[in-house]
Steps between C-alpha positions, in 0.01 A plus 500: 500500500256222544647150464380211278349259758314191402560307820514628859735371767356291781557803730319722280203261461477473880510866526215547243310233691547670833372827345200371294421149623284294270480798269829405353553240232838380393384178331682453173198380335271783627738766383480372139137617485613851554735542194242646258212752456198488257715505192616195308849544364629322197739205600791694338435793707467294816851361446639855445324610837681233693415393846234705672385339827495643841696364795182545720152636497377705790141589551477828679214579725556863599720800477714374781569190308624709205740689724641174639546364155670803370751491799569136413550574134719801563726313736570212253449710170215280408285594195137558582225463243147610610220286371122527535270379234780453243251608224743698282704350205808699507722295735436741784493201752769288342784435762791504252744530799332264719448646854162534662154526350318728740134392475290818596153325454431513866539874515131516414319682760263802469617752753259779445206605289452880498154554354526872535821548315448186278828320562580156632831402656589136434779253512691488184433126463117532466356365192293766296197274476498445875540872567215582251264242675584637846427860376179390324365376835501867624392658160835595392726406202861532392560760233680268257625144502718281279361252247664234723317614815411150624871437571683832468578695822486866579874530562575298193302739284685799648830332442402422145317829434233396255185562330160310569130528529426862610816642350291718253364691780777465769822451304801267574521301832721764661229756439246303700730474806591769758788358701696185575732371765813327386764313708848559368773243494649664800185435691378858503124564448445782266169657381462648159191716434399768250758564239747282674295204421629520150839411631390147567225442246608230241805410714431134438619401855836630453495776768362312816182330603182699484296407815210733486307723254233770526277483198226736378144351504153615380133437571399170377244461211427234244692505193321526168638452156437578136666267251554587145663349191724676249592384161852632518744654758469846339124517596589377851756769537267767381249399758763525770596853379135626484436372850794685625399817324139481635615430860269193518554390872590144454672292772692255268541411126648174380488327167604187306589433145312261259740218561443528877124499446522192264695304763274595779214358299699175427622455870410148635185458686549489884473127628367388839607155592566419133166640377444824313326789683239649260529880524309768326636558157689829484679484155692820430518658160841437344600876514664755719292497807522782738329510863419825650456478878342753734315511839130443465418828683704699244360687206696400178256674266630499146708178537301297255470778239872555519569130443271498197638826365853336505369208299427248784198292562346457849500132602213336689484544874566124547849553346579802734406310798702195387809716444454651832516168663804413300713788635767268668479216250725623224699180497194274452592472119839344585317171494532532130871573521617332717784751539522868437783726381429835672577852405369792718552859366367849558407712210356839450131500467521665164725235372301200594367440149838527343658259744232246466512524125878452501489197733234351258733577215831390640413205713387194304393292804177581681525776744224552769479851628329637805518877556456702823461876476648748733379853589839659382461399129683167519382159435646171610495233234534142658592283193508114506613266224361151550766240465654191681791520728566127438589579139851604401346750298377685809871614530473686171158623517567654835687782331176619347451666837793727434347591164179618669710708735701648203167594327375676818838686539490607146161669563602677817426227736695283720499157701260474782771403748867393504597283763767225502415375145514848333738675730672669192173675425451651844592856386226475223251392759575731783636807309627767725365313800768233449766727655276590778453126581872413488579789719254366754648153450851631575363675820293209636683196365863582437582120532255406228321258730150554385407313185837519336527509114145620467615829352851393391407175334647146498829483310475274184126487526446871480765530229334240303165676517662830410662353192184339392335848519776650287453222239112551513443473117685181472333362813167590389549321173601180683214544750235544240605164351482324848127451537362171636183315436261376765711327772389151566583359857555127533547300807852540623696336783171351610322845534173526297534720203222737590641559841833591334307738282344670802850527656653701197168700462514617871569874492686491837279798576455407863114556520486158644767541780372711790154348523639136490465348845784258418717810438385731775509198747863436428626820326739374230470527122528131438177439674302741274336397168739696300779354684375146406461596128859634511616181654344303211696711254822449694444124531445459131805707432715270726566773767286349770390156590183340642588386847287433807523865596344618177238218521396636843471842355244384244323292764462778744265708281165509687308482167328821597481617144559871570794490258266401233278803560779741513709376214470764212577221243225267631735226541365177663752511777342284776388222260865506369635437852242235555613304186865551608431345845396166331800536253737545797353255754376207291707532183835610642461332833545799714382519857164663568459661843559220757158543675318435171663143504321438834176647356534275196525184705210617714299561191586155369407333816216717647413741228572816700794728562458509873600147567164439654310160483258494207218367703479835683462703188130558546490546870434870446149436414253576786255237594205728417625543154565138408141416403489801280806386288398301204654169381482636140429866384562747221706708741798364707680694779879418475640602842872452427783401751519784715136562553446129569788449759617841641266794445170311522308804550541568131346167390222518758399857424511438122282204539244665725472803276453295191229301668325825641515638141305203381782324313465106499860371495700186561863466622764241418566444882775242566550464127600863455868554420721804512443700184870459413618839446788471738630219298458700177685801645768262644577362159367151592263471219467128505338519852277775386372294204410210722298733737333663213383178350371375847301833578346522157387139508361519850301818400361335197376207711298748702325639191637854555468778254628795714799474736503771782798575687590702796888498429597721206780261420253224474281722283796567279603154450139377432423799276821506299752238550276202518326597185834546321638178619186318412509624150872395481414156629192445308268504804141613486472834709199712491485643863400847587708634784414775749630654822232491770498886504392489151208268559393693816529837348243388236262404773532795734117551487474176683795544724505871593172479716692230710785727598383642830792487738688824461876532488603836625850498349700649215590229247692469182538230258809321379487402122608145462727476197370159391152630436571877455771544238449140402131521462367863534295421795510820700144627563317186633716489809460880566117472445490250790733683725300827457168302563600437852317742740708756688819470299685796365684381183821651390733411209864447544732710280578198282178322410331295218735456207776694682465318833820365670553148554494350856824319441378143508544210416825455319687787693358368829610159433844610376585787752247571767689804616476656151123406484440690826659816340269466207195425711587774737499761226140388410398520848651840534286621210194385704629678808558811303129528409400441852359146452425282805451186295645399171261264333637231277312261262803259474602260772877512394495876517346471846770276627779717362352826619418368844855369540647837368275692739626292793865526398483864412282606794249686270175554676275394215252208544508274205161319445325290221248691309247214491544428874445873576183506284370183663556641853278792387232253408512380870721187455751435780805449269817445697798727445782283360792739531669283763457192305661653202787620702544163665470311173752711327741496790577130433561566130731792588703274731535256217597766236785618735601144577543449117735793452859382398648641828239322717501171287881502575437535865255211485739270313770586760251376764480175295879466457546203733221310339634598145853379580357178644302450168798549287651198331810376710748600222378854516501517878875372473566787266343751736719394779807592302399861526561481870825312492671590178646852472368700223220254419235762604613736225496209248148400612358854487455531125407132462217486752248723306542257206466191713178612682265459204634150453477417866173646609266287298615195679528684844153658508290184538711405798505818670137607416353392828739704694444793244121479562562522889736786449237680275233465771738659757535799284148524370219516765245322272153368579445122550354438160797641321752332718312175428531552116863626506641151437288489175567847382871572601679228322378581140520869546869463617574273205389766264658779692850362580661507153427869465538599860846314553704771292369770742560283807837338413716820534339563847513137615842391379725716745275397797499145405878490477522661827258260651708207366814640662331538840318174489 
């Protein structure tokens, strides 16, 4: 039998590392993020469940990896828990016996699309939404997909065997699949197809790891819908029966109850940077609302008459379109929760009305119901009771889920799934198939390695749930008395109350995970948005702490805002991380990324992040343009740091095009400062505030009404943050802000005749996050690109609102190697559509993408949009690729030098000078290490405590030597080397208190060895 393993031996860790390299994680802290699924268990139930954390997480990239893992697990009797989207709530991915979490998310390839036989063979880890998108590109679609399609995987849905959108026509998930490959615990690859597929459907990962699935597909067509309201569940049920009897060819049917409709109407408005987004009003009638979906090329004659005959009312088309767009946003209403008590049951279609009536009668707390109708006369009812997991009453109210299950069973229904939490109900869920599953389990996994306890349960935990079920009437009475009022969230442990609210509201659905560049660049759950929300809850509960590692996790978010787009609850995720940065860095005194300290000193001294001299800020201005730039004007062009000092083609091209378009404009010239967004993102808000005041004041002196930027980050700051900060600080602020592409797109009648030099290339465009998702500026850059003569324009797979981030600036400043992975993925998208040139309208994106292209050896040329347009107008605009690479190379060397390991090496180089600078009594103590036996062991634990006291007095004395050492390691230009004595001391003063705890464990043994030898 498999063992209970919560820690691996050093030998086992080494063996896993040899097998899977960096795709293994045994960090104690990281493993904690893999101890749960989407469900929120009551505190008492968590205690009964006991410890449930893996000893390691392994990310599998192919079937060979799976075979290797199974060999390791079999040899050591290690439990293995397959995990993909973790979108279920039945404990199916809870490692109750520790062992290994086998992350199958990378098994996500599409191996074959057979248009003739309408099948697709895919990796089991591919997300349904991604598969559907890929199929749509070739005019195909999946047959059915789960309501959690943005996160759920193909293999996961087979392992669960569920209903979803399309199940009215195509049935349960297993009915939409033809075959599956499974690796057994003994490393054998088995294929199940036809009737044999039933042997592994619904296996919950307890038989092996599914690596590949062949699914049925269909020709793609747009989905239309008719939405109807019903006054009671009896009329709704009658409509379903009549539709069945008349064989109306629908694809999918789903419905919600009045309570659900009411909460959808009351769900909070979506915020963007703290301001509400005004959407079209789509209030739903507080009734039973049923949505009938069908392909737009299908005849569904008689549908509306049937609905009316059953007592329903046809709702306006606006509502049906809205409901179609809400397919995967069921949990949006959790914003009013903030927690849900779930109960998912399957009931006969002819008992839907009776079951709903009994739920209304027997459950006093509000119950939200969403129904999904199957072709076989069954209906899944997803029931949610709003509550608060922070309340002790949550423990009692949780039992109401058992009451809903009992109501379903009394009416010929059953639970939707069993899993770990309801293992004692497995026979009711699977019926005769349970014996078949158990027989296959004995055959394939006699040692119970795969997801143990999933079918057998977890001792006291399962017994307690079983007992609660037997005492259902009493538990229901107590549960009905356990409601809560609206939960108020106040500041706690120095975390703002609204952010705490978001953490408890987060559905842990995983929609934000796979498309988050911080996650796919690093690969671990802690880096994902849902992982950060989970951390906040654990921190508040005292189960985790805010240390430098967690601070770095919040800092590393690139602020791309794709998580905000994908979150089905419309949580203001990116804005929350931004506020936490200030909380962590300025209020708690945690360390920002070390390079930001150098940038901060450069900003304070020379007003730019590149450590250039201020007087060179306007040297980008060509001589022939200088007379055309006004001293004062309604318009001002704000170039920003990178366009002013590194990629000067951007600034020159922008100014030339504005001039040619007939815009009279001014510039701030040498008085221009960095916009400040690096400091905002770094948590150094005091520096940002000073810069903001300076820029706003200088712009007012010029009489400016409209600020035009070429950098999206500068646009974002001037458009949003400066305005908000001005309001907060009581500063007058009435600037209009535009990106140059917006201004020029409005003047294409003037500009287009001047575009005469053809560019015979295939181009694509990269959407910069800071003006795309942050500002909705998508079409103006495309309008400019398409106006260039001779170009063939192609869109990348991920574009506009769904465009992927380049990986800059925060990831680039923190971990350049990770940034190259992220940037490389974006470049591969351009390569995939055959683009010769990727156009960017952002200088920071250009630096990042150019570096990634060089490091990844991807043959896509990255060019500035404006410079490319200006060249088409006949201007000789220099290519700045080499300037960008050279400029970044200096910063990259500095970044690596400031890593703890390399700073330790640097301090060892300075050890003679540090020893010389020590007080005489300290030098005498150090000598005893060499001459007194055992003194080295005594000093080892003391030195990390002594260093913070010593270094402040040592640093000024050794700083000249440190500066010299830094210049040996970093090949910097003269202007930077000249400024280093001004920049480095203050930066090190800010860094050392937080960096020492990271350096001390590395430095202490080497320092002791140095003393012994010298």
